[in-house]
DRENTORMI-341150 format. One line per 3 residues: their letters; for each residue x, y, z of C-alpha. Coordinates in pm, 1 decimal, always signed. Layout:
<bafis>
A = X/Y/Z; ...;
</bafis>
This chain:
<bafis>
MRR = +0.0/+0.0/+0.0; +293.1/+235.7/+70.3; +392.8/+186.6/-290.7;
AWL = +44.8/+283.2/-408.0; +43.5/+604.2/-204.7; +390.6/+695.4/-326.7;
ALA = +270.6/+666.1/-684.0; -36.3/+875.0/-605.5; +174.6/+1145.4/-444.1;
AAL = +402.8/+1156.1/-746.4; +109.2/+1198.5/-980.4; -35.4/+1483.7/-773.8;
LLG = +302.8/+1651.4/-751.1; +339.6/+1662.7/-1126.4; -19.1/+1766.0/-1187.4;
TAA = -121.4/+1475.5/-1403.9; -458.4/+1495.8/-1569.3; -565.0/+1165.4/-1422.1;
TVY = -807.2/+1161.8/-1130.9; -739.3/+853.1/-926.8; -1010.3/+681.8/-729.0;
MTH = -865.0/+406.9/-516.0; -1195.6/+217.0/-515.1; -1275.9/+271.8/-881.9;
TAT = -1321.6/-24.0/-1113.6; -1218.0/+63.1/-1468.1; -1509.1/+40.1/-1711.8;
PTP = -1385.5/+229.5/-2016.6; -1636.2/+65.4/-2251.0; -1994.0/+158.8/-2155.1;
AVP = -2288.7/-79.3/-2171.3; -2470.0/+156.1/-2409.9; -2279.2/+196.9/-2737.4;
PTS = -2128.5/+548.4/-2748.1; -2145.1/+789.4/-3038.0; -1890.1/+763.5/-3316.6;
LRS = -1591.5/+988.7/-3371.0; -1724.1/+1278.6/-3576.0; -1526.7/+1468.4/-3836.2;
GQL = -1436.2/+1823.6/-3739.7; -1534.7/+1785.2/-3375.2; -1319.5/+1885.0/-3078.3;
YFR = -1315.2/+1604.9/-2820.6; -1231.2/+1644.5/-2453.4; -1286.3/+1493.7/-2110.4;
DGG = -1547.0/+1677.3/-1903.8; -1530.8/+1739.3/-1529.9; -1717.8/+1418.2/-1458.6;
GQV = -1468.3/+1209.8/-1655.6; -1691.5/+1155.6/-1959.4; -1561.2/+1209.3/-2311.5;
ASV = -1765.0/+1468.7/-2498.0; -1732.3/+1680.7/-2811.2; -1824.7/+2025.2/-2938.3;
APA = -1804.5/+2208.0/-3268.1; -1480.8/+2413.2/-3272.8; -1673.9/+2707.8/-3416.6;
DPG = -1909.6/+2701.3/-3117.2; -1720.0/+2545.8/-2824.9; -1963.1/+2694.1/-2575.5;
GSR = -2257.7/+2533.4/-2751.5; -2426.9/+2200.0/-2692.8; -2206.4/+1903.6/-2605.6;
QQS = -2234.0/+1559.1/-2756.4; -2177.5/+1309.8/-2474.2; -2011.8/+981.9/-2570.0;
GLR = -2093.5/+761.6/-2272.2; -1719.6/+685.8/-2244.5; -1537.8/+759.7/-1918.5;
CDR = -1160.6/+807.6/-1912.6; -891.8/+962.2/-1695.2; -696.1/+1059.7/-2006.1;
FAA = -821.6/+1059.9/-2366.3; -662.5/+1118.0/-2706.2; -782.3/+1065.7/-3062.4;
AWP = -689.9/+1110.9/-3427.5; -913.6/+975.0/-3700.3; -999.8/+687.5/-3692.0;
TAV = -845.9/+582.7/-3356.5; -887.1/+684.5/-2993.3; -726.6/+575.2/-2668.2;
CLT = -889.5/+586.1/-2325.4; -674.1/+553.7/-2012.7; -843.8/+469.1/-1684.8;
ADV = -701.0/+439.7/-1335.3; -761.8/+131.2/-1124.8; -617.1/-56.4/-827.4;
TNG = -496.0/-416.6/-851.4; -378.6/-600.4/-539.9; -348.3/-268.7/-359.3;
LPT = -132.5/-106.5/-628.1; -231.9/+158.8/-883.8; -275.4/+27.2/-1237.3;
TTA = -388.0/+165.3/-1571.8; -612.0/+16.7/-1837.5; -553.4/+143.6/-2192.1;
VIL = -845.5/+77.4/-2424.7; -795.6/+130.7/-2797.8; -1111.7/+237.9/-2980.1;
DRD = -1216.6/+255.9/-3344.1; -1409.5/+532.4/-3522.0; -1731.3/+406.0/-3363.1;
LRE = -1565.6/+427.2/-3019.8; -1585.2/+50.6/-2989.8; -1305.9/-137.5/-2817.4;
TRR = -1050.8/-305.1/-3044.5; -783.0/-381.6/-2786.3; -725.1/-359.3/-2412.7;
LHL = -388.1/-329.8/-2239.2; -329.7/-369.5/-1866.8; -45.9/-147.2/-1748.7;
AGI = +128.0/-62.3/-1424.5; +101.9/+279.0/-1263.0; -115.1/+589.7/-1282.2;
PSR = -228.7/+733.2/-1619.9; -58.6/+1058.6/-1716.2; -33.0/+1126.0/-2093.2;
AGV = -177.8/+979.4/-2412.0; -137.5/+1047.4/-2782.0; -236.0/+918.5/-3126.4;
SPS = -45.0/+979.5/-3450.0; -215.7/+1195.7/-3716.7; -301.1/+884.9/-3921.9;
GRM = -449.8/+703.8/-3622.9; -201.8/+418.8/-3657.6; +35.5/+477.7/-3364.9;
VAW = -79.6/+513.8/-3004.3; +136.9/+620.6/-2709.3; +81.5/+659.5/-2337.3;
TVF = +273.0/+747.8/-2021.0; +210.7/+618.7/-1669.8; +373.5/+694.0/-1335.1;
VTG = +515.0/+395.4/-1147.7; +720.5/+326.7/-836.1; +963.4/+49.9/-749.2;
DSY = +1231.3/+84.5/-1018.1; +1560.3/-36.1/-869.4; +1744.9/+290.2/-940.5;
NQG = +1474.7/+500.2/-774.6; +1361.8/+321.6/-458.5; +1096.5/+522.6/-278.8;
GFS = +1051.7/+759.4/-573.8; +861.7/+755.8/-899.8; +943.5/+686.0/-1262.5;
TWT = +762.9/+709.9/-1594.2; +692.0/+423.9/-1829.5; +600.0/+522.0/-2183.7;
GIL = +461.8/+270.2/-2430.5; +383.4/+264.7/-2802.5; +133.4/+48.5/-2991.3;
DTR = +132.5/+2.1/-3368.0; -235.5/-63.1/-3435.0; -165.3/-191.1/-3787.4;
TGY = +74.4/-468.7/-3682.5; -50.9/-509.3/-3326.3; +304.3/-480.5/-3192.1;
VVT = +328.6/-311.2/-2853.4; +625.4/-183.8/-2651.1; +511.8/-126.7/-2293.8;
NIE = +820.4/+77.2/-2202.2; +1048.1/+243.4/-2457.7; +1331.9/+302.5/-2209.5;
NIH = +1560.3/+65.1/-2404.6; +1541.9/+261.2/-2729.0; +1894.2/+357.6/-2844.0;
LYL = +1946.4/+705.5/-2697.5; +2204.4/+951.8/-2829.7; +2286.7/+1260.8/-2627.8;
TGG = +2574.5/+1500.7/-2685.2; +2885.7/+1289.1/-2704.4; +2730.8/+973.1/-2845.3;
RHH = +2527.4/+677.0/-2726.8; +2392.6/+722.3/-2375.2; +2368.7/+436.0/-2126.9;
AAD = +2207.2/+488.1/-1786.0; +1963.5/+306.4/-1560.3; +1758.9/+618.1/-1484.1;
VNY = +1630.8/+692.9/-1836.6; +1264.5/+799.6/-1835.2; +1053.1/+907.0/-2133.4;
WGV = +717.9/+1083.2/-2145.2; +492.7/+1288.4/-2369.6; +534.0/+1116.8/-2708.8;
TFA = +404.0/+1315.9/-3007.1; +407.3/+1164.9/-3357.9; +474.6/+1302.7/-3704.9;
ADD = +257.6/+1213.9/-4003.3; +495.2/+941.0/-4127.6; +411.6/+716.1/-3826.7;
TTF = +778.1/+658.8/-3744.8; +914.5/+1001.5/-3644.0; +822.2/+1116.0/-3296.6;
YAT = +930.1/+1365.6/-3034.8; +932.4/+1310.7/-2660.2; +1093.7/+1421.5/-2335.9;
VST = +1368.0/+1210.7/-2181.0; +1506.1/+1254.6/-1831.3; +1840.6/+1114.0/-1720.4;
RGK = +2102.7/+1210.5/-1463.5; +1899.6/+1506.1/-1344.9; +1844.3/+1669.4/-1684.5;
TYL = +1559.2/+1667.7/-1936.7; +1589.5/+1679.2/-2314.4; +1366.8/+1697.9/-2617.0;
VRG = +1447.8/+1397.8/-2834.9; +1359.6/+1316.8/-3193.2; +1279.6/+949.2/-3220.6;
DYA = +1275.6/+710.0/-3513.0; +1044.5/+419.0/-3437.7; +1159.1/+213.3/-3738.3;
AWE = +1531.0/+256.8/-3659.0; +1459.2/+230.8/-3285.0; +1667.2/+528.8/-3183.6;
ARA = +1619.4/+869.9/-3023.3; +1852.4/+1169.2/-3051.9; +1867.4/+1477.5/-2830.7;
VLA = +1748.5/+1803.1/-2985.1; +1752.4/+2051.5/-2696.9; +1767.4/+2049.3/-2317.5;
GVE = +1487.6/+2172.2/-2093.0; +1188.2/+2081.3/-2312.1; +899.7/+1885.8/-2156.7;
CPS = +568.8/+1745.4/-2284.0; +617.1/+1841.8/-2651.3; +339.7/+1847.9/-2909.0;
LSP = +427.4/+1862.1/-3279.0; +257.2/+2123.8/-3498.3; +47.0/+2008.5/-3796.9;
DAT = +315.1/+2136.7/-4036.1; +584.8/+1951.0/-3834.4; +802.5/+2262.1/-3801.4;
RVV = +749.4/+2344.4/-3431.1; +666.0/+2193.8/-3096.7; +468.5/+2355.1/-2819.4;
YKK = +605.2/+2251.1/-2482.6; +622.5/+2339.6/-2115.9; +941.7/+2462.1/-1954.7;
PAP = +1046.3/+2520.9/-1594.7; +1000.5/+2878.1/-1478.1; +1141.8/+3050.6/-1171.8;
GRV = +924.3/+3199.3/-902.1; +560.0/+3137.7/-819.8; +465.2/+2974.7/-1150.7;
PWR = +654.9/+2645.6/-1200.6; +576.7/+2589.8/-1571.1; +541.3/+2813.5/-1875.8;
LAV = +430.1/+2732.4/-2229.4; +661.6/+2802.3/-2521.8; +693.4/+2710.9/-2889.7;
LDL = +1021.9/+2583.5/-3033.0; +1115.2/+2623.0/-3399.2; +1272.7/+2287.7/-3486.6;
RTL = +1489.6/+2435.4/-3762.1; +1640.4/+2731.2/-3575.9; +1596.2/+2593.1/-3220.9;
RSV = +1465.5/+2933.1/-3114.8; +1180.7/+2946.5/-2864.3; +896.1/+3192.4/-2820.1;
DLA = +725.7/+3221.5/-2483.4; +348.2/+3213.0/-2514.3; +120.2/+3478.0/-2363.9;
EPQ = -14.1/+3262.2/-2081.7; +65.8/+3426.6/-1746.7; -47.9/+3128.0/-1541.2;
GVD = +135.4/+2802.7/-1488.6; +34.6/+2519.9/-1721.6; +117.3/+2159.2/-1635.5;
DQA = -30.5/+1987.3/-1940.6; +72.5/+1850.9/-2277.2; -77.5/+2115.4/-2504.5;
IWL = -223.7/+2027.8/-2845.4; -250.1/+2217.4/-3173.8; -592.9/+2327.0/-3295.2;
DDR = -432.2/+2443.0/-3621.9; -94.3/+2579.3/-3734.5; -151.8/+2905.0/-3545.8;
TVA = -330.8/+2804.9/-3225.0; -264.6/+2571.5/-2933.0; -499.8/+2446.4/-2661.8;
YAR = -438.5/+2312.3/-2312.4; -604.8/+2240.6/-1979.9; -564.3/+2481.2/-1689.6;
DGD = -758.0/+2508.7/-1364.2; -1027.5/+2268.1/-1482.0; -1097.4/+2437.3/-1817.2;
VYA = -952.3/+2424.3/-2169.0; -798.4/+2740.3/-2313.4; -680.7/+2840.3/-2660.8;
LAA = -380.7/+3063.0/-2729.0; -189.0/+3199.7/-3026.8; +127.8/+3002.1/-3099.5;
DGT = +338.2/+3309.0/-3188.0; +348.9/+3467.5/-2842.5; +84.9/+3732.7/-2911.1;
GAP = -265.3/+3782.0/-2775.2; -405.7/+3638.2/-2455.1; -559.1/+3307.5/-2346.9;
RML = -927.9/+3262.7/-2424.3; -1163.1/+3016.6/-2266.5; -1238.4/+2741.7/-2516.3;
VRD = -1430.5/+2475.8/-2320.8; -1538.7/+2504.7/-1959.1; -1509.3/+2217.1/-1714.9;
ASS = -1282.8/+2014.8/-1945.1; -939.4/+1854.3/-1992.9; -762.2/+1621.4/-2241.2;
PTP = -855.5/+1819.5/-2554.2; -791.7/+1666.0/-2895.6; -723.9/+1844.7/-3224.0;
PLT = -1037.9/+1865.1/-3440.6; -1070.9/+1528.4/-3612.0; -1003.2/+1511.6/-3984.8;
PR = -1065.2/+1190.3/-4184.7; -766.0/+1097.4/-4401.4;
</bafis>
């Protein structure tokens, strides 16, 4: 039980989007068939944990409820992933349910730890998730992240990518304390970006799923999200003072960053609504913000988290 509470404390400390109920039984697939994924809709998780959608042009309008309950949700046509928190033998666990365009279950994965992040590649083929765990030998009494990737076309799953060949400055990096989180995919279904932490430092890495390698791009970048044109990532970075995290956008060609005009701290993996606008959860609501550092945050969806980019059939 001590291990379970340690994991819970770690999740709260890092502000994960998951809400953990120690007596909850995961039921990510409802008895009543949910609605289908709808083209052009913005999906999110409401305050009660149910996945819902709105029209991006009228985000304050009527909501379409799905009947699906998740602690973290992500989707890209025609695939969605629903992470739910559970407890097994007194320890926190996660169930990852893969869903098709009709939001019907196609696969279920039982994972260790507490749900934190989830993502789907633009084509819907690749699915990634991050969970918080405790008990790794190099970090007794602390927490670690396990990040997994599923190829829905082949069915091949890697429950923890920590053994991917990692290259930092100076060549191949070997260490027991390597942790990845926040995978974001490019359109080719093999290129991805993520955060890696090792020896007290964090880095943005560019990964190649087919070659099974990841190479450092820049230090100090966390929870990246790749823009639709694949030229930038929005990310969170440590900030001094009262606000621990700030949002910024990194140009992947020049490696220059622009701080975004969000004065509050944001501990979320932001998403792109389009090439000019990002969205993220803060204080129980979803906000939208210009990606060039101008303007001010605007309320997009009240009582919501885990926003997805508007779905576009390919």
